[in-house]
C-alpha positions as CSV (number, residue, x, y, z in Angstrom):
1,M,62.2,-6.4,-36.5
2,Y,58.9,-5.7,-37.6
3,N,56.8,-7.2,-41.1
4,L,54.5,-5.3,-43.4
5,L,51.7,-6.4,-41.2
6,D,52.6,-4.9,-38.0
7,I,52.9,-1.6,-39.3
8,K,50.0,0.9,-37.8
9,E,51.6,4.2,-38.1
10,I,53.2,6.0,-40.9
11,H,54.9,9.5,-40.2
12,L,54.9,11.1,-43.6
13,E,57.0,14.1,-44.9
14,I,54.6,14.6,-47.6
15,T,57.2,17.6,-49.3
16,S,60.6,18.8,-48.4
17,K,59.6,22.5,-50.0
18,C,59.0,25.0,-47.3
19,Q,58.7,28.8,-47.0
20,A,60.6,29.0,-44.0
21,S,64.6,29.4,-43.0
22,C,64.8,28.1,-39.6
23,P,68.4,28.1,-38.5
24,M,68.6,24.7,-37.2
25,C,66.6,23.0,-39.7
26,P,68.8,20.8,-42.5
27,R,67.1,22.4,-45.2
28,N,69.2,25.9,-45.1
29,I,72.4,26.9,-43.9
30,L,72.3,28.4,-40.7
31,G,68.6,30.4,-41.9
32,G,70.5,31.4,-45.1
33,V,70.8,29.7,-48.6
34,V,69.1,26.5,-49.2
35,N,71.5,23.1,-48.6
36,P,72.7,22.1,-51.9
37,W,72.4,18.8,-51.0
38,L,68.7,19.0,-51.1
39,E,66.0,17.8,-53.9
40,E,62.6,20.1,-53.6
41,T,59.9,17.6,-54.0
42,E,56.2,16.2,-52.7
43,I,54.4,13.3,-53.0
44,T,51.2,13.5,-55.3
45,I,47.9,11.7,-54.8
46,H,48.6,9.6,-57.8
47,Q,52.1,8.6,-56.0
48,F,50.4,7.6,-52.6
49,K,47.8,5.5,-53.8
50,E,50.4,3.9,-56.0
51,W,53.2,3.5,-52.9
52,F,50.5,2.5,-50.4
53,P,47.1,-0.5,-51.6
54,I,44.0,-0.2,-50.1
55,N,44.1,-3.0,-47.5
56,F,47.6,-1.3,-46.0
57,I,45.8,2.0,-45.6
58,K,43.0,0.3,-43.6
59,Q,45.4,-1.7,-41.1
60,L,46.7,1.6,-39.9
61,D,45.6,3.4,-36.5
62,R,47.6,7.0,-37.6
63,I,49.6,9.0,-39.8
64,F,51.0,11.8,-39.1
65,V,52.6,14.4,-41.4
66,C,55.6,16.4,-40.4
67,G,59.1,15.4,-41.9
68,N,62.6,16.5,-41.9
69,L,62.9,19.0,-44.1
70,G,59.6,20.3,-45.3
71,D,55.7,21.6,-44.4
72,G,53.0,19.5,-45.4
73,I,50.8,22.9,-45.7
74,V,53.1,24.1,-48.8
75,A,52.5,20.9,-50.7
76,K,49.5,21.2,-53.2
77,D,47.7,17.6,-52.7
78,T,47.9,17.4,-48.4
79,L,44.3,17.9,-48.2
80,T,43.4,15.5,-51.4
81,I,45.6,12.7,-49.6
82,F,43.4,13.7,-46.3
83,E,40.4,13.1,-47.7
84,F,41.4,9.7,-49.4
85,L,42.3,8.8,-45.8
86,R,39.4,9.6,-44.1
87,E,37.5,7.8,-47.0
88,T,39.6,4.6,-47.3
89,N,39.9,4.4,-43.5
90,P,37.1,6.3,-41.5
91,D,38.6,5.3,-38.3
92,I,43.1,6.5,-38.4
93,K,44.0,9.2,-36.3
94,L,45.3,12.0,-38.5
95,A,47.9,14.7,-37.4
96,L,50.0,17.4,-39.3
97,H,53.0,19.4,-37.4
98,T,53.3,22.7,-39.1
99,N,54.8,26.3,-38.7
100,G,51.1,27.0,-39.6
101,S,52.3,30.2,-42.1
102,A,50.6,29.5,-45.5
103,Q,46.6,28.7,-46.7
104,T,43.4,30.1,-47.3
105,K,40.7,30.3,-44.7
106,K,38.7,27.7,-46.6
107,W,41.8,25.0,-46.0
108,W,42.1,25.0,-42.7
109,E,38.2,24.8,-42.3
110,K,38.5,21.8,-44.4
111,L,41.2,20.3,-42.5
112,A,39.5,20.6,-39.4
113,F,36.4,19.0,-41.2
114,L,38.7,16.2,-41.9
115,K,39.2,15.9,-38.1
116,V,43.4,15.9,-38.5
117,Q,45.1,17.3,-35.4
118,V,47.3,20.0,-36.0
119,T,50.4,20.6,-33.6
120,F,51.6,24.3,-34.6
121,G,55.4,25.8,-34.0
122,I,55.3,29.0,-32.4
123,D,58.1,29.7,-30.7
124,G,57.1,33.4,-28.9
125,L,55.0,36.3,-29.8
126,V,55.1,38.4,-32.5
127,D,58.1,40.4,-31.2
128,T,60.3,36.9,-31.0
129,H,58.6,34.4,-33.1
130,H,60.9,35.3,-36.4
131,L,64.1,35.3,-35.2
132,Y,63.6,31.5,-34.9
133,R,60.9,31.0,-37.7
134,I,62.5,33.1,-40.4
135,G,60.2,33.7,-43.7
136,T,56.8,32.8,-41.3
137,D,54.3,35.5,-40.0
138,W,52.9,35.0,-36.5
139,N,49.9,37.6,-37.3
140,K,49.2,34.6,-40.3
141,I,50.0,31.8,-38.3
142,I,47.3,32.6,-35.1
143,E,44.6,33.7,-37.7
144,N,45.1,30.3,-39.2
145,A,45.1,28.8,-35.9
146,K,41.6,30.6,-35.1
147,T,40.0,29.9,-38.4
148,F,41.3,25.9,-37.5
149,I,40.3,25.7,-34.0
150,Q,36.5,27.7,-34.8
151,A,35.8,24.9,-37.4
152,G,35.7,22.2,-34.6
153,G,39.7,21.8,-34.9
154,D,41.9,20.4,-32.3
155,A,45.3,22.3,-32.1
156,N,48.4,22.2,-30.3
157,W,50.7,25.0,-29.4
158,H,54.4,24.0,-29.6
159,M,57.3,26.0,-28.0
160,L,60.8,25.7,-28.6
161,V,62.0,27.7,-26.1
162,F,65.5,29.9,-26.3
163,D,67.3,32.9,-24.4
164,H,65.6,35.4,-26.7
165,N,61.8,33.7,-26.1
166,K,62.6,31.9,-22.2
167,H,60.3,35.1,-20.7
168,Q,57.3,34.5,-23.0
169,V,56.4,30.8,-22.0
170,L,53.6,31.8,-19.6
171,E,52.5,34.6,-21.8
172,C,52.0,31.9,-24.4
173,E,50.5,29.5,-22.5
174,K,48.2,31.8,-21.5
175,L,47.4,32.9,-24.8
176,S,46.8,29.4,-26.1
177,K,44.1,28.7,-23.4
178,E,42.4,31.8,-24.7
179,L,42.8,30.5,-28.2
180,G,40.9,27.6,-27.3
181,F,43.9,25.2,-28.3
182,I,44.2,21.7,-26.3
183,E,47.7,21.4,-25.3
184,F,50.7,24.0,-25.0
185,K,54.2,22.6,-24.7
186,Q,57.4,23.9,-24.3
187,K,60.5,22.2,-26.0
188,N,64.1,22.7,-26.0
189,S,66.7,22.6,-29.1
190,S,69.1,19.7,-28.9
191,R,70.9,20.9,-31.7
192,F,73.4,23.3,-30.2
193,R,77.2,22.5,-31.0
194,G,78.3,25.8,-29.3
195,D,77.3,28.7,-27.0
196,F,75.3,30.0,-29.4
197,M,74.2,29.1,-33.2
198,P,75.0,31.9,-36.1
199,V,71.8,33.2,-38.3
200,L,73.2,33.5,-41.6
201,D,71.8,35.9,-44.7
202,K,71.7,34.3,-48.2
203,Q,75.0,35.8,-48.6
204,G,76.1,34.2,-45.9
205,K,76.5,37.0,-43.2
206,T,76.4,36.7,-39.8
207,I,73.0,38.8,-39.0
208,Y,72.4,38.1,-35.5
209,K,73.3,34.7,-32.8
210,I,70.2,32.6,-31.1
211,Y,71.6,31.7,-27.5
212,P,70.4,28.3,-25.9
213,S,68.0,28.2,-23.2
214,E,69.3,26.8,-19.9
215,K,67.6,23.2,-20.5
216,S,69.4,23.2,-24.2
217,S,72.6,23.4,-22.5
218,Q,72.1,21.0,-20.4
219,I,70.8,18.8,-22.9
220,T,73.9,19.6,-25.0
221,N,76.6,19.2,-22.2
222,K,75.3,15.6,-21.9
223,M,75.2,14.7,-25.8
224,F,78.8,15.4,-25.9
225,S,79.9,13.7,-23.0
226,L,78.3,10.2,-24.2
227,D,80.9,7.9,-25.4
228,F,79.5,6.0,-28.6
229,D,81.6,3.3,-28.9
230,D,79.5,2.0,-25.4
231,N,77.1,-1.1,-26.5
232,V,73.9,0.1,-24.8
233,N,70.5,-1.2,-24.9
234,I,67.7,0.3,-27.7
235,S,64.3,0.4,-26.9
236,C,63.5,1.2,-30.4
237,K,60.4,4.1,-30.9
238,A,59.6,2.9,-34.5
239,K,59.5,-0.8,-33.4
240,N,57.7,-0.1,-30.3
241,N,55.1,1.8,-32.1
242,N,55.0,-0.1,-35.0
243,S,55.6,2.7,-37.1
244,I,57.7,3.6,-40.8
245,Y,58.9,6.9,-41.5
246,V,58.2,8.1,-45.2
247,S,60.3,10.4,-46.8
248,A,59.0,13.0,-49.7
249,N,61.4,11.3,-51.9
250,G,60.3,7.8,-51.4
251,D,62.7,6.7,-49.3
252,I,61.6,4.6,-46.3
253,T,63.3,4.1,-42.8
254,P,62.5,2.9,-39.4
255,C,62.3,6.8,-38.2
256,C,62.8,10.0,-39.0
257,W,66.3,10.4,-37.6
258,L,67.8,7.3,-40.1
259,N,66.3,9.4,-42.9
260,Y,69.6,11.3,-44.2
261,T,68.6,12.6,-47.7
262,G,69.3,16.1,-47.8
263,I,71.4,16.3,-45.1
264,N,75.0,17.1,-45.4
265,P,76.9,13.9,-45.8
266,V,79.8,14.9,-43.4
267,N,77.5,14.5,-40.8
268,V,79.1,11.6,-37.8
269,N,76.1,10.1,-37.8
270,T,75.2,9.9,-41.4
271,I,78.8,8.3,-42.1
272,D,78.4,5.4,-39.7
273,Y,75.0,4.7,-41.1
274,K,76.7,4.4,-45.0
275,D,79.7,2.8,-43.2
276,N,77.6,-0.1,-42.5
277,N,76.2,-0.5,-45.7
278,F,72.6,0.7,-45.3
279,I,70.7,2.5,-48.2
280,N,67.4,3.9,-47.8
281,P,65.2,1.4,-50.1
282,N,62.8,3.8,-52.5
283,L,59.1,3.1,-53.1
284,K,60.2,4.8,-56.5
285,K,61.9,1.6,-57.1
286,N,60.5,-1.1,-55.0
287,T,57.1,-1.8,-53.6
288,L,56.0,-2.1,-50.1
289,D,56.3,-6.2,-49.9
290,E,59.6,-6.5,-51.9
291,I,61.1,-3.2,-49.3
292,F,60.1,-5.4,-46.4
293,N,61.2,-8.6,-48.1
294,S,64.7,-7.5,-48.2
295,N,65.3,-7.8,-44.7
296,Y,66.6,-4.1,-44.4
297,F,64.4,-3.7,-41.1
298,F,66.0,-6.5,-39.8
299,N,69.9,-5.7,-40.6
300,I,69.3,-2.8,-38.5
301,E,68.1,-4.3,-35.7
302,K,70.9,-6.9,-35.9
303,T,73.6,-4.3,-35.2
304,W,72.1,-3.4,-31.7
305,D,73.6,-6.8,-30.5
306,C,77.3,-5.4,-30.4
307,N,77.6,-2.1,-32.5
308,S,74.6,0.0,-32.7
309,L,74.2,3.0,-35.3
310,R,75.3,5.8,-33.4
311,E,72.1,7.6,-34.7
312,C,70.3,5.0,-32.8
313,K,72.2,5.0,-29.5
314,K,71.7,8.9,-29.8
315,Q,67.9,8.3,-30.1
316,C,67.1,5.1,-28.5
317,G,69.7,4.4,-26.5
318,K,70.7,5.4,-23.3
319,I,69.1,9.4,-23.7
320,D,66.0,8.4,-25.2
321,K,64.1,9.9,-22.6
322,L,65.9,13.3,-22.6
323,N,65.8,13.7,-26.2
324,E,62.0,13.3,-25.8
325,Q,62.0,16.1,-23.3
326,F,64.8,18.4,-25.3
327,K,64.2,17.7,-28.8
């Protein structure tokens, strides 16, 4: 698939902690209680330096902090790690995907100084944003974005579109331009598994329902119509980008989609992955060299010749272009 010297990009999950409770995030149960399978942890600067040698950092073109479960703005060493990366590899591109609803003015100004590009997930205006981004403060997010942009930072506004906020897309785009965001992008979720998604409180009671946009319904219907028994050609995004995914607990996989830590094991794609005897290698147990010499990545690629993993088919097979548009 690739060798260690090929790697140019890391998708890094600095932490599995988050102050938000988005209903479609696997870190909680439909916006309610925290997923019992989740281990809340974060990568310290000491761990980061131990896991990633200086020479490896210098060969990288890009690191973006996002992940499956957490938000980098709540981890204590996020700025310190970005500082270390900028000092070690001055030309590296740094990026952060975040809900934006935490930290101080000085923190955001320092992030701008370090030339970290930030993508804010802002799903509507003050009257709708909180319906999906539960636990976040729209006014705090906008204030943080203003601080970051005014300090010279490059910011993107990504908006998940649902039935309840679809009427605000143009207004949000207009506001993004007024505030100085360099990009506005609307996205449509592919995570609906029916006509709606219930939102639960901490006692497991449904408090309201979220309905998909028209485009979300289209992609959901197309995904349900897929025959996962068919073999498809895989154009692996991780391989094409020479990228690896590193989770907050030290797991390494080619991409975030193949990392199932903290996700309920009855997920059919999780079962398929584990039935093929794949176990995520972990930096707490092995070095980068040992992991790449273990043939883990090449064994994943071997499945593409005859019986590709379900997740590979879903993300990089026949509907990969749709996923990029609707994720």
